[in-house]
PyMOL Python script that loads the backbone (N, CA, C, O; Angstrom):
from pymol import cmd

cmd.read_pdbstr("""\
ATOM      1  N   MET A   1     -14.896  15.548 -37.175  1.00  0.00           N
ATOM      2  CA  MET A   1     -16.196  14.883 -36.228  1.00  0.00           C
ATOM      3  C   MET A   1     -16.309  13.374 -36.816  1.00  0.00           C
ATOM      4  O   MET A   1     -16.089  12.929 -37.943  1.00  0.00           O
ATOM      5  N   VAL A   2     -16.759  12.733 -35.556  1.00  0.00           N
ATOM      6  CA  VAL A   2     -17.378  11.456 -35.928  1.00  0.00           C
ATOM      7  C   VAL A   2     -19.114  11.622 -36.213  1.00  0.00           C
ATOM      8  O   VAL A   2     -19.904  12.327 -35.585  1.00  0.00           O
ATOM      9  N   ALA A   3     -19.329  10.894 -37.148  1.00  0.00           N
ATOM     10  CA  ALA A   3     -20.616  10.827 -37.598  1.00  0.00           C
ATOM     11  C   ALA A   3     -21.135   9.798 -38.675  1.00  0.00           C
ATOM     12  O   ALA A   3     -20.862   9.723 -39.873  1.00  0.00           O
ATOM     13  N   GLY A   4     -22.162   8.843 -37.700  1.00  0.00           N
ATOM     14  CA  GLY A   4     -22.586   7.500 -38.778  1.00  0.00           C
ATOM     15  C   GLY A   4     -21.561   6.735 -39.193  1.00  0.00           C
ATOM     16  O   GLY A   4     -21.578   6.379 -40.371  1.00  0.00           O
ATOM     17  N   ASP A   5     -20.526   6.343 -38.385  1.00  0.00           N
ATOM     18  CA  ASP A   5     -19.841   4.920 -38.701  1.00  0.00           C
ATOM     19  C   ASP A   5     -20.576   3.673 -38.667  1.00  0.00           C
ATOM     20  O   ASP A   5     -21.741   3.457 -38.334  1.00  0.00           O
ATOM     21  N   ALA A   6     -19.719   2.940 -39.053  1.00  0.00           N
ATOM     22  CA  ALA A   6     -20.480   1.758 -39.115  1.00  0.00           C
ATOM     23  C   ALA A   6     -21.072   1.058 -38.066  1.00  0.00           C
ATOM     24  O   ALA A   6     -20.350   1.110 -37.070  1.00  0.00           O
ATOM     25  N   GLY A   7     -22.109   0.416 -37.887  1.00  0.00           N
ATOM     26  CA  GLY A   7     -22.789   0.028 -36.706  1.00  0.00           C
ATOM     27  C   GLY A   7     -23.355   1.192 -35.985  1.00  0.00           C
ATOM     28  O   GLY A   7     -23.690   0.889 -34.840  1.00  0.00           O
ATOM     29  N   ARG A   8     -23.518   2.148 -36.228  1.00  0.00           N
ATOM     30  CA  ARG A   8     -23.950   3.373 -35.477  1.00  0.00           C
ATOM     31  C   ARG A   8     -24.960   4.108 -36.127  1.00  0.00           C
ATOM     32  O   ARG A   8     -24.812   4.389 -37.317  1.00  0.00           O
ATOM     33  N   GLN A   9     -25.848   4.418 -35.584  1.00  0.00           N
ATOM     34  CA  GLN A   9     -27.401   5.088 -36.108  1.00  0.00           C
ATOM     35  C   GLN A   9     -27.004   6.501 -36.101  1.00  0.00           C
ATOM     36  O   GLN A   9     -26.725   7.047 -35.034  1.00  0.00           O
ATOM     37  N   ASP A  10     -26.949   7.267 -37.463  1.00  0.00           N
ATOM     38  CA  ASP A  10     -26.647   8.436 -37.619  1.00  0.00           C
ATOM     39  C   ASP A  10     -27.546   9.425 -36.824  1.00  0.00           C
ATOM     40  O   ASP A  10     -28.733   9.315 -36.516  1.00  0.00           O
ATOM     41  N   GLY A  11     -26.506  10.590 -36.536  1.00  0.00           N
ATOM     42  CA  GLY A  11     -26.855  11.324 -35.489  1.00  0.00           C
ATOM     43  C   GLY A  11     -26.873  11.116 -34.181  1.00  0.00           C
ATOM     44  O   GLY A  11     -27.418  12.022 -33.552  1.00  0.00           O
ATOM     45  N   THR A  12     -26.444  10.191 -33.530  1.00  0.00           N
ATOM     46  CA  THR A  12     -25.932   9.643 -32.101  1.00  0.00           C
ATOM     47  C   THR A  12     -24.815   9.565 -31.933  1.00  0.00           C
ATOM     48  O   THR A  12     -24.624   8.915 -30.905  1.00  0.00           O
ATOM     49  N   VAL A  13     -23.797   9.915 -32.441  1.00  0.00           N
ATOM     50  CA  VAL A  13     -22.442   9.972 -32.010  1.00  0.00           C
ATOM     51  C   VAL A  13     -21.575  11.069 -32.422  1.00  0.00           C
ATOM     52  O   VAL A  13     -21.395  11.229 -33.630  1.00  0.00           O
ATOM     53  N   ALA A  14     -20.923  11.971 -31.448  1.00  0.00           N
ATOM     54  CA  ALA A  14     -20.428  13.124 -31.996  1.00  0.00           C
ATOM     55  C   ALA A  14     -18.753  12.925 -31.489  1.00  0.00           C
ATOM     56  O   ALA A  14     -18.583  12.187 -30.518  1.00  0.00           O
ATOM     57  N   GLY A  15     -17.878  13.383 -31.944  1.00  0.00           N
ATOM     58  CA  GLY A  15     -16.569  13.180 -31.230  1.00  0.00           C
ATOM     59  C   GLY A  15     -15.634  13.808 -32.402  1.00  0.00           C
ATOM     60  O   GLY A  15     -15.934  14.278 -33.499  1.00  0.00           O
ATOM     61  N   LEU A  16     -14.199  13.608 -31.648  1.00  0.00           N
ATOM     62  CA  LEU A  16     -12.762  14.092 -32.400  1.00  0.00           C
ATOM     63  C   LEU A  16     -12.192  12.700 -32.690  1.00  0.00           C
ATOM     64  O   LEU A  16     -12.514  11.659 -32.117  1.00  0.00           O
ATOM     65  N   ARG A  17     -11.309  12.845 -33.655  1.00  0.00           N
ATOM     66  CA  ARG A  17     -10.312  11.874 -34.052  1.00  0.00           C
ATOM     67  C   ARG A  17      -9.112  12.803 -33.582  1.00  0.00           C
ATOM     68  O   ARG A  17      -8.949  13.932 -34.046  1.00  0.00           O
ATOM     69  N   ILE A  18      -8.242  12.200 -32.568  1.00  0.00           N
ATOM     70  CA  ILE A  18      -6.969  12.832 -32.311  1.00  0.00           C
ATOM     71  C   ILE A  18      -5.718  11.869 -32.767  1.00  0.00           C
ATOM     72  O   ILE A  18      -5.836  10.693 -33.109  1.00  0.00           O
ATOM     73  N   ALA A  19      -4.470  12.633 -32.698  1.00  0.00           N
ATOM     74  CA  ALA A  19      -3.550  11.775 -32.740  1.00  0.00           C
ATOM     75  C   ALA A  19      -3.469  10.896 -33.931  1.00  0.00           C
ATOM     76  O   ALA A  19      -3.173   9.725 -33.698  1.00  0.00           O
ATOM     77  N   GLN A  20      -3.675  11.238 -35.153  1.00  0.00           N
ATOM     78  CA  GLN A  20      -3.754  10.480 -36.083  1.00  0.00           C
ATOM     79  C   GLN A  20      -2.440  10.322 -36.616  1.00  0.00           C
ATOM     80  O   GLN A  20      -1.673  11.278 -36.727  1.00  0.00           O
ATOM     81  N   LYS A  21      -2.103   8.984 -37.000  1.00  0.00           N
ATOM     82  CA  LYS A  21      -0.795   8.716 -37.867  1.00  0.00           C
ATOM     83  C   LYS A  21      -1.273   8.461 -39.214  1.00  0.00           C
ATOM     84  O   LYS A  21      -2.306   7.795 -39.282  1.00  0.00           O
ATOM     85  N   LYS A  22      -0.740   8.850 -40.307  1.00  0.00           N
ATOM     86  CA  LYS A  22      -1.055   9.059 -41.718  1.00  0.00           C
ATOM     87  C   LYS A  22       0.129   8.151 -42.455  1.00  0.00           C
ATOM     88  O   LYS A  22       1.285   8.234 -42.040  1.00  0.00           O
ATOM     89  N   GLU A  23      -0.205   7.303 -43.536  1.00  0.00           N
ATOM     90  CA  GLU A  23       0.401   6.757 -44.279  1.00  0.00           C
ATOM     91  C   GLU A  23       0.863   7.893 -45.343  1.00  0.00           C
ATOM     92  O   GLU A  23       0.262   8.966 -45.296  1.00  0.00           O
ATOM     93  N   SER A  24       2.029   7.696 -46.425  1.00  0.00           N
ATOM     94  CA  SER A  24       2.002   8.823 -47.253  1.00  0.00           C
ATOM     95  C   SER A  24       0.871   8.983 -48.199  1.00  0.00           C
ATOM     96  O   SER A  24       0.459  10.043 -48.669  1.00  0.00           O
ATOM     97  N   SER A  25       0.460   7.873 -48.397  1.00  0.00           N
ATOM     98  CA  SER A  25      -1.155   8.239 -49.396  1.00  0.00           C
ATOM     99  C   SER A  25      -2.030   8.982 -48.442  1.00  0.00           C
ATOM    100  O   SER A  25      -3.093   9.360 -48.934  1.00  0.00           O
ATOM    101  N   GLY A  26      -1.848   9.240 -47.343  1.00  0.00           N
ATOM    102  CA  GLY A  26      -2.839  10.242 -46.495  1.00  0.00           C
ATOM    103  C   GLY A  26      -3.862   9.208 -45.805  1.00  0.00           C
ATOM    104  O   GLY A  26      -4.728   9.525 -44.989  1.00  0.00           O
ATOM    105  N   ALA A  27      -3.594   7.893 -46.294  1.00  0.00           N
ATOM    106  CA  ALA A  27      -4.693   6.680 -45.142  1.00  0.00           C
ATOM    107  C   ALA A  27      -4.370   6.641 -43.664  1.00  0.00           C
ATOM    108  O   ALA A  27      -3.253   6.343 -43.239  1.00  0.00           O
ATOM    109  N   VAL A  28      -5.516   6.991 -42.820  1.00  0.00           N
ATOM    110  CA  VAL A  28      -5.318   6.932 -41.408  1.00  0.00           C
ATOM    111  C   VAL A  28      -4.754   5.652 -40.946  1.00  0.00           C
ATOM    112  O   VAL A  28      -5.653   4.810 -40.924  1.00  0.00           O
ATOM    113  N   ILE A  29      -3.597   5.163 -40.559  1.00  0.00           N
ATOM    114  CA  ILE A  29      -3.295   4.115 -39.823  1.00  0.00           C
ATOM    115  C   ILE A  29      -3.664   3.865 -38.113  1.00  0.00           C
ATOM    116  O   ILE A  29      -4.208   2.864 -37.649  1.00  0.00           O
ATOM    117  N   GLU A  30      -3.196   5.087 -37.346  1.00  0.00           N
ATOM    118  CA  GLU A  30      -3.894   5.155 -36.170  1.00  0.00           C
ATOM    119  C   GLU A  30      -4.485   6.319 -35.965  1.00  0.00           C
ATOM    120  O   GLU A  30      -4.416   7.234 -36.786  1.00  0.00           O
ATOM    121  N   GLN A  31      -5.321   6.424 -34.502  1.00  0.00           N
ATOM    122  CA  GLN A  31      -5.877   7.444 -34.199  1.00  0.00           C
ATOM    123  C   GLN A  31      -6.725   7.053 -32.838  1.00  0.00           C
ATOM    124  O   GLN A  31      -7.163   5.974 -32.440  1.00  0.00           O
ATOM    125  N   THR A  32      -6.761   8.078 -32.419  1.00  0.00           N
ATOM    126  CA  THR A  32      -8.035   8.194 -30.947  1.00  0.00           C
ATOM    127  C   THR A  32      -8.936   8.840 -30.929  1.00  0.00           C
ATOM    128  O   THR A  32      -8.834  10.019 -31.268  1.00  0.00           O
ATOM    129  N   GLU A  33     -10.118   8.318 -30.535  1.00  0.00           N
ATOM    130  CA  GLU A  33     -11.142   8.885 -30.723  1.00  0.00           C
ATOM    131  C   GLU A  33     -12.041   9.355 -29.210  1.00  0.00           C
ATOM    132  O   GLU A  33     -12.233   8.702 -28.184  1.00  0.00           O
ATOM    133  N   ILE A  34     -12.414  10.575 -29.538  1.00  0.00           N
ATOM    134  CA  ILE A  34     -13.050  10.884 -27.876  1.00  0.00           C
ATOM    135  C   ILE A  34     -14.527  11.445 -28.340  1.00  0.00           C
ATOM    136  O   ILE A  34     -14.522  12.161 -29.342  1.00  0.00           O
ATOM    137  N   GLY A  35     -15.561  11.231 -27.817  1.00  0.00           N
ATOM    138  CA  GLY A  35     -16.924  11.655 -28.101  1.00  0.00           C
ATOM    139  C   GLY A  35     -17.751  11.389 -27.090  1.00  0.00           C
ATOM    140  O   GLY A  35     -17.350  11.094 -25.964  1.00  0.00           O
ATOM    141  N   TYR A  36     -19.133  11.487 -27.471  1.00  0.00           N
ATOM    142  CA  TYR A  36     -20.327  11.222 -26.905  1.00  0.00           C
ATOM    143  C   TYR A  36     -21.182  10.419 -27.655  1.00  0.00           C
ATOM    144  O   TYR A  36     -21.255  10.615 -28.869  1.00  0.00           O
ATOM    145  N   ASP A  37     -21.813   9.584 -27.144  1.00  0.00           N
ATOM    146  CA  ASP A  37     -22.628   8.487 -27.776  1.00  0.00           C
ATOM    147  C   ASP A  37     -24.251   8.767 -26.993  1.00  0.00           C
ATOM    148  O   ASP A  37     -24.560   8.367 -25.871  1.00  0.00           O
ATOM    149  N   ALA A  38     -25.077   9.512 -27.886  1.00  0.00           N
ATOM    150  CA  ALA A  38     -26.076   9.857 -27.387  1.00  0.00           C
ATOM    151  C   ALA A  38     -27.269   8.657 -26.989  1.00  0.00           C
ATOM    152  O   ALA A  38     -27.994   8.639 -25.994  1.00  0.00           O
ATOM    153  N   ALA A  39     -27.212   7.804 -27.971  1.00  0.00           N
ATOM    154  CA  ALA A  39     -27.721   6.457 -27.876  1.00  0.00           C
ATOM    155  C   ALA A  39     -28.026   5.572 -26.391  1.00  0.00           C
ATOM    156  O   ALA A  39     -29.014   5.096 -25.831  1.00  0.00           O
ATOM    157  N   ASN A  40     -26.652   5.661 -26.153  1.00  0.00           N
ATOM    158  CA  ASN A  40     -26.335   5.060 -25.067  1.00  0.00           C
ATOM    159  C   ASN A  40     -25.920   6.135 -23.772  1.00  0.00           C
ATOM    160  O   ASN A  40     -25.658   5.754 -22.631  1.00  0.00           O
ATOM    161  N   ASN A  41     -25.927   7.519 -24.221  1.00  0.00           N
ATOM    162  CA  ASN A  41     -25.836   8.503 -23.016  1.00  0.00           C
ATOM    163  C   ASN A  41     -24.316   8.406 -22.414  1.00  0.00           C
ATOM    164  O   ASN A  41     -24.256   8.251 -21.194  1.00  0.00           O
ATOM    165  N   GLN A  42     -23.268   8.468 -23.024  1.00  0.00           N
ATOM    166  CA  GLN A  42     -21.990   7.793 -22.612  1.00  0.00           C
ATOM    167  C   GLN A  42     -20.871   9.121 -23.074  1.00  0.00           C
ATOM    168  O   GLN A  42     -21.091   9.719 -24.128  1.00  0.00           O
ATOM    169  N   LEU A  43     -20.039   9.391 -22.462  1.00  0.00           N
ATOM    170  CA  LEU A  43     -18.658   9.531 -22.738  1.00  0.00           C
ATOM    171  C   LEU A  43     -17.708   8.699 -23.217  1.00  0.00           C
ATOM    172  O   LEU A  43     -17.629   7.760 -22.424  1.00  0.00           O
ATOM    173  N   TYR A  44     -16.967   8.567 -24.084  1.00  0.00           N
ATOM    174  CA  TYR A  44     -15.952   7.578 -24.424  1.00  0.00           C
ATOM    175  C   TYR A  44     -14.597   8.084 -24.498  1.00  0.00           C
ATOM    176  O   TYR A  44     -14.221   9.219 -24.203  1.00  0.00           O
ATOM    177  N   VAL A  45     -13.980   7.213 -24.881  1.00  0.00           N
ATOM    178  CA  VAL A  45     -12.341   7.313 -25.309  1.00  0.00           C
ATOM    179  C   VAL A  45     -12.236   6.204 -25.938  1.00  0.00           C
ATOM    180  O   VAL A  45     -12.375   5.156 -25.306  1.00  0.00           O
ATOM    181  N   ASP A  46     -12.018   6.189 -27.057  1.00  0.00           N
ATOM    182  CA  ASP A  46     -11.552   4.730 -27.602  1.00  0.00           C
ATOM    183  C   ASP A  46     -10.208   4.608 -28.558  1.00  0.00           C
ATOM    184  O   ASP A  46     -10.088   5.048 -29.701  1.00  0.00           O
ATOM    185  N   ARG A  47      -9.225   3.884 -27.766  1.00  0.00           N
ATOM    186  CA  ARG A  47      -7.778   3.609 -28.526  1.00  0.00           C
ATOM    187  C   ARG A  47      -7.701   2.643 -29.086  1.00  0.00           C
ATOM    188  O   ARG A  47      -6.619   2.092 -29.289  1.00  0.00           O
ATOM    189  N   SER A  48      -9.051   2.093 -29.562  1.00  0.00           N
ATOM    190  CA  SER A  48      -8.654   0.603 -30.603  1.00  0.00           C
ATOM    191  C   SER A  48      -7.674   0.728 -31.489  1.00  0.00           C
ATOM    192  O   SER A  48      -6.663   0.027 -31.464  1.00  0.00           O
ATOM    193  N   GLN A  49      -7.940   1.779 -32.476  1.00  0.00           N
ATOM    194  CA  GLN A  49      -6.979   2.064 -33.574  1.00  0.00           C
ATOM    195  C   GLN A  49      -6.155   3.107 -33.442  1.00  0.00           C
ATOM    196  O   GLN A  49      -5.885   3.891 -34.352  1.00  0.00           O
ATOM    197  N   SER A  50      -5.492   3.179 -31.681  1.00  0.00           N
ATOM    198  CA  SER A  50      -4.315   3.815 -31.714  1.00  0.00           C
ATOM    199  C   SER A  50      -2.885   3.082 -31.564  1.00  0.00           C
ATOM    200  O   SER A  50      -1.879   3.729 -31.275  1.00  0.00           O
ATOM    201  N   GLY A  51      -2.864   1.869 -31.752  1.00  0.00           N
ATOM    202  CA  GLY A  51      -1.637   1.264 -32.172  1.00  0.00           C
ATOM    203  C   GLY A  51      -1.418   0.686 -30.966  1.00  0.00           C
ATOM    204  O   GLY A  51      -0.395   0.003 -30.905  1.00  0.00           O
ATOM    205  N   ASN A  52      -2.277   0.786 -29.707  1.00  0.00           N
ATOM    206  CA  ASN A  52      -2.605  -0.426 -28.585  1.00  0.00           C
ATOM    207  C   ASN A  52      -1.110  -0.375 -28.113  1.00  0.00           C
ATOM    208  O   ASN A  52      -0.827  -1.433 -27.550  1.00  0.00           O
ATOM    209  N   ARG A  53       0.019   0.570 -28.160  1.00  0.00           N
ATOM    210  CA  ARG A  53       1.162   0.270 -27.566  1.00  0.00           C
ATOM    211  C   ARG A  53       1.271   0.293 -25.766  1.00  0.00           C
ATOM    212  O   ARG A  53       1.394   1.298 -25.066  1.00  0.00           O
ATOM    213  N   GLY A  54       1.205  -0.780 -25.427  1.00  0.00           N
ATOM    214  CA  GLY A  54       1.146  -0.777 -24.084  1.00  0.00           C
ATOM    215  C   GLY A  54      -0.314  -0.193 -23.030  1.00  0.00           C
ATOM    216  O   GLY A  54      -0.424   0.044 -21.828  1.00  0.00           O
ATOM    217  N   ILE A  55      -1.006  -0.149 -23.879  1.00  0.00           N
ATOM    218  CA  ILE A  55      -2.111   0.132 -23.169  1.00  0.00           C
ATOM    219  C   ILE A  55      -3.222  -1.331 -22.957  1.00  0.00           C
ATOM    220  O   ILE A  55      -3.705  -2.099 -23.789  1.00  0.00           O
ATOM    221  N   ARG A  56      -3.320  -1.271 -21.619  1.00  0.00           N
ATOM    222  CA  ARG A  56      -4.141  -2.532 -21.077  1.00  0.00           C
ATOM    223  C   ARG A  56      -5.449  -2.523 -21.766  1.00  0.00           C
ATOM    224  O   ARG A  56      -6.144  -1.568 -22.112  1.00  0.00           O
ATOM    225  N   PRO A  57      -5.665  -4.030 -21.912  1.00  0.00           N
ATOM    226  CA  PRO A  57      -6.815  -4.381 -22.648  1.00  0.00           C
ATOM    227  C   PRO A  57      -8.309  -3.646 -22.088  1.00  0.00           C
ATOM    228  O   PRO A  57      -9.210  -3.171 -22.780  1.00  0.00           O
ATOM    229  N   ASP A  58      -8.229  -3.727 -20.829  1.00  0.00           N
ATOM    230  CA  ASP A  58      -9.532  -2.980 -20.428  1.00  0.00           C
ATOM    231  C   ASP A  58      -9.730  -1.296 -20.456  1.00  0.00           C
ATOM    232  O   ASP A  58     -10.721  -0.626 -20.170  1.00  0.00           O
ATOM    233  N   LYS A  59      -8.526  -0.929 -20.869  1.00  0.00           N
ATOM    234  CA  LYS A  59      -8.437   0.689 -21.174  1.00  0.00           C
ATOM    235  C   LYS A  59      -8.378   0.997 -22.551  1.00  0.00           C
ATOM    236  O   LYS A  59      -8.356   2.178 -22.897  1.00  0.00           O
ATOM    237  N   ILE A  60      -8.346   0.006 -23.450  1.00  0.00           N
ATOM    238  CA  ILE A  60      -8.893   0.704 -24.729  1.00  0.00           C
ATOM    239  C   ILE A  60     -10.115   1.118 -25.054  1.00  0.00           C
ATOM    240  O   ILE A  60     -10.339   2.030 -25.850  1.00  0.00           O
ATOM    241  N   ARG A  61     -10.870   0.536 -24.517  1.00  0.00           N
ATOM    242  CA  ARG A  61     -12.468   1.740 -24.757  1.00  0.00           C
ATOM    243  C   ARG A  61     -13.111   2.032 -23.204  1.00  0.00           C
ATOM    244  O   ARG A  61     -13.579   1.201 -22.426  1.00  0.00           O
ATOM    245  N   GLN A  62     -12.993   3.251 -23.059  1.00  0.00           N
ATOM    246  CA  GLN A  62     -13.339   3.599 -21.630  1.00  0.00           C
ATOM    247  C   GLN A  62     -14.621   4.398 -21.792  1.00  0.00           C
ATOM    248  O   GLN A  62     -14.767   5.200 -22.715  1.00  0.00           O
ATOM    249  N   THR A  63     -15.468   4.178 -20.948  1.00  0.00           N
ATOM    250  CA  THR A  63     -16.798   4.815 -21.060  1.00  0.00           C
ATOM    251  C   THR A  63     -17.053   5.672 -19.736  1.00  0.00           C
ATOM    252  O   THR A  63     -16.326   5.444 -18.770  1.00  0.00           O
ATOM    253  N   ILE A  64     -17.964   6.565 -19.651  1.00  0.00           N
ATOM    254  CA  ILE A  64     -18.340   7.320 -18.555  1.00  0.00           C
ATOM    255  C   ILE A  64     -19.903   7.044 -18.735  1.00  0.00           C
ATOM    256  O   ILE A  64     -20.317   7.657 -19.719  1.00  0.00           O
ATOM    257  N   ASN A  65     -20.712   6.448 -18.209  1.00  0.00           N
ATOM    258  CA  ASN A  65     -22.099   6.476 -18.381  1.00  0.00           C
ATOM    259  C   ASN A  65     -22.820   7.956 -17.755  1.00  0.00           C
ATOM    260  O   ASN A  65     -22.404   8.482 -16.723  1.00  0.00           O
ATOM    261  N   LEU A  66     -23.743   8.404 -18.415  1.00  0.00           N
ATOM    262  CA  LEU A  66     -24.303   9.781 -18.100  1.00  0.00           C
ATOM    263  C   LEU A  66     -25.391   9.569 -17.479  1.00  0.00           C
ATOM    264  O   LEU A  66     -25.796  10.386 -16.652  1.00  0.00           O
ATOM    265  N   ARG A  67     -26.212   8.189 -17.826  1.00  0.00           N
ATOM    266  CA  ARG A  67     -27.843   8.324 -17.717  1.00  0.00           C
ATOM    267  C   ARG A  67     -27.974   8.473 -16.334  1.00  0.00           C
ATOM    268  O   ARG A  67     -27.401   7.769 -15.502  1.00  0.00           O
ATOM    269  N   GLY A  68     -28.846   9.535 -16.063  1.00  0.00           N
ATOM    270  CA  GLY A  68     -29.536   9.736 -14.676  1.00  0.00           C
ATOM    271  C   GLY A  68     -28.730  10.619 -14.060  1.00  0.00           C
ATOM    272  O   GLY A  68     -28.962  11.014 -12.917  1.00  0.00           O
ATOM    273  N   ALA A  69     -27.494  11.089 -14.914  1.00  0.00           N
ATOM    274  CA  ALA A  69     -26.456  12.066 -13.902  1.00  0.00           C
ATOM    275  C   ALA A  69     -26.864  13.346 -14.309  1.00  0.00           C
ATOM    276  O   ALA A  69     -27.390  13.593 -15.394  1.00  0.00           O
ATOM    277  N   GLN A  70     -26.588  14.244 -13.328  1.00  0.00           N
ATOM    278  CA  GLN A  70     -26.941  15.613 -13.438  1.00  0.00           C
ATOM    279  C   GLN A  70     -25.458  16.379 -13.732  1.00  0.00           C
ATOM    280  O   GLN A  70     -24.796  17.108 -12.993  1.00  0.00           O
ATOM    281  N   VAL A  71     -25.235  15.958 -14.983  1.00  0.00           N
ATOM    282  CA  VAL A  71     -23.696  16.730 -15.501  1.00  0.00           C
ATOM    283  C   VAL A  71     -24.009  17.871 -16.252  1.00  0.00           C
ATOM    284  O   VAL A  71     -25.034  17.928 -16.931  1.00  0.00           O
ATOM    285  N   LYS A  72     -23.271  18.698 -16.182  1.00  0.00           N
ATOM    286  CA  LYS A  72     -22.857  20.147 -16.939  1.00  0.00           C
ATOM    287  C   LYS A  72     -21.479  19.801 -17.420  1.00  0.00           C
ATOM    288  O   LYS A  72     -20.673  19.308 -16.632  1.00  0.00           O
ATOM    289  N   SER A  73     -21.138  20.054 -18.782  1.00  0.00           N
ATOM    290  CA  SER A  73     -19.569  19.614 -19.166  1.00  0.00           C
ATOM    291  C   SER A  73     -19.608  21.077 -19.912  1.00  0.00           C
ATOM    292  O   SER A  73     -20.587  21.659 -20.382  1.00  0.00           O
ATOM    293  N   ASN A  74     -18.017  21.550 -19.866  1.00  0.00           N
ATOM    294  CA  ASN A  74     -17.650  22.280 -20.812  1.00  0.00           C
ATOM    295  C   ASN A  74     -16.256  22.053 -21.299  1.00  0.00           C
ATOM    296  O   ASN A  74     -15.262  22.129 -20.577  1.00  0.00           O
ATOM    297  N   TRP A  75     -16.253  21.746 -22.678  1.00  0.00           N
ATOM    298  CA  TRP A  75     -15.119  21.356 -23.310  1.00  0.00           C
ATOM    299  C   TRP A  75     -14.329  22.488 -23.854  1.00  0.00           C
ATOM    300  O   TRP A  75     -14.951  23.332 -24.500  1.00  0.00           O
ATOM    301  N   ARG A  76     -12.953  22.642 -23.677  1.00  0.00           N
ATOM    302  CA  ARG A  76     -12.090  23.563 -24.609  1.00  0.00           C
ATOM    303  C   ARG A  76     -11.306  22.907 -25.325  1.00  0.00           C
ATOM    304  O   ARG A  76     -10.472  22.135 -24.853  1.00  0.00           O
ATOM    305  N   LEU A  77     -11.478  23.139 -26.653  1.00  0.00           N
ATOM    306  CA  LEU A  77     -10.228  22.463 -27.820  1.00  0.00           C
ATOM    307  C   LEU A  77      -9.279  23.892 -28.033  1.00  0.00           C
ATOM    308  O   LEU A  77      -9.701  24.836 -28.701  1.00  0.00           O
ATOM    309  N   TYR A  78      -8.223  23.897 -27.504  1.00  0.00           N
ATOM    310  CA  TYR A  78      -6.858  24.580 -28.218  1.00  0.00           C
ATOM    311  C   TYR A  78      -6.095  24.040 -29.105  1.00  0.00           C
ATOM    312  O   TYR A  78      -5.677  22.889 -28.989  1.00  0.00           O
ATOM    313  N   TRP A  79      -5.822  24.816 -30.104  1.00  0.00           N
ATOM    314  CA  TRP A  79      -5.235  24.111 -31.426  1.00  0.00           C
ATOM    315  C   TRP A  79      -4.266  24.901 -31.613  1.00  0.00           C
ATOM    316  O   TRP A  79      -4.415  26.077 -31.945  1.00  0.00           O
ATOM    317  N   ILE A  80      -3.038  24.281 -31.398  1.00  0.00           N
ATOM    318  CA  ILE A  80      -1.396  24.895 -31.519  1.00  0.00           C
ATOM    319  C   ILE A  80      -1.055  24.380 -32.961  1.00  0.00           C
ATOM    320  O   ILE A  80      -1.172  23.195 -33.274  1.00  0.00           O
ATOM    321  N   SER A  81      -0.644  25.316 -33.776  1.00  0.00           N
ATOM    322  CA  SER A  81      -0.150  24.884 -34.983  1.00  0.00           C
ATOM    323  C   SER A  81       1.343  25.379 -35.123  1.00  0.00           C
ATOM    324  O   SER A  81       1.649  26.571 -35.097  1.00  0.00           O
ATOM    325  N   ARG A  82       2.097  24.509 -35.250  1.00  0.00           N
ATOM    326  CA  ARG A  82       3.706  24.666 -35.622  1.00  0.00           C
ATOM    327  C   ARG A  82       4.125  24.287 -36.735  1.00  0.00           C
ATOM    328  O   ARG A  82       3.462  23.334 -37.145  1.00  0.00           O
ATOM    329  N   PRO A  83       5.197  24.704 -37.641  1.00  0.00           N
ATOM    330  CA  PRO A  83       5.503  24.241 -38.901  1.00  0.00           C
ATOM    331  C   PRO A  83       6.246  22.899 -38.564  1.00  0.00           C
ATOM    332  O   PRO A  83       6.711  22.664 -37.449  1.00  0.00           O
ATOM    333  N   TRP A  84       6.294  22.291 -39.321  1.00  0.00           N
ATOM    334  CA  TRP A  84       6.759  21.043 -39.136  1.00  0.00           C
ATOM    335  C   TRP A  84       8.400  20.761 -39.654  1.00  0.00           C
ATOM    336  O   TRP A  84       8.721  20.947 -40.828  1.00  0.00           O
ATOM    337  N   LYS A  85       9.190  20.378 -38.809  1.00  0.00           N
ATOM    338  CA  LYS A  85      10.595  20.509 -38.726  1.00  0.00           C
ATOM    339  C   LYS A  85      11.169  19.166 -38.792  1.00  0.00           C
ATOM    340  O   LYS A  85      11.056  18.355 -37.873  1.00  0.00           O
ATOM    341  N   SER A  86      11.882  18.902 -40.061  1.00  0.00           N
ATOM    342  CA  SER A  86      12.193  17.464 -40.138  1.00  0.00           C
ATOM    343  C   SER A  86      13.814  17.452 -39.600  1.00  0.00           C
ATOM    344  O   SER A  86      14.600  18.383 -39.774  1.00  0.00           O
ATOM    345  N   LEU A  87      14.095  16.276 -38.964  1.00  0.00           N
ATOM    346  CA  LEU A  87      15.453  16.320 -38.092  1.00  0.00           C
ATOM    347  C   LEU A  87      16.385  16.191 -38.846  1.00  0.00           C
ATOM    348  O   LEU A  87      17.537  16.193 -38.410  1.00  0.00           O
TER     349      LEU A  87
END
""", "prot")
cmd.dss("prot")
cmd.show_as("cartoon", "prot")
cmd.util.cbc("prot")
cmd.orient("prot")
């Protein structure tokens, strides 16, 4: 979960970091973040750390403004775990 990142007020952002690529040391070098920013009342997808392979600059961070919207959201997350197989 995302919480309290630099430049964000604690408790205003919640989300998931997906498609992470890590170095052998375990440090994350690429990821995509999907979340909700309560301070701005927006859903967002942030690809700024995803490696940006072929992503148009206007699509790196996309938001949907929910202010004043009558929106009901239902999210489902499915986790499929498969053993890693080397080639």
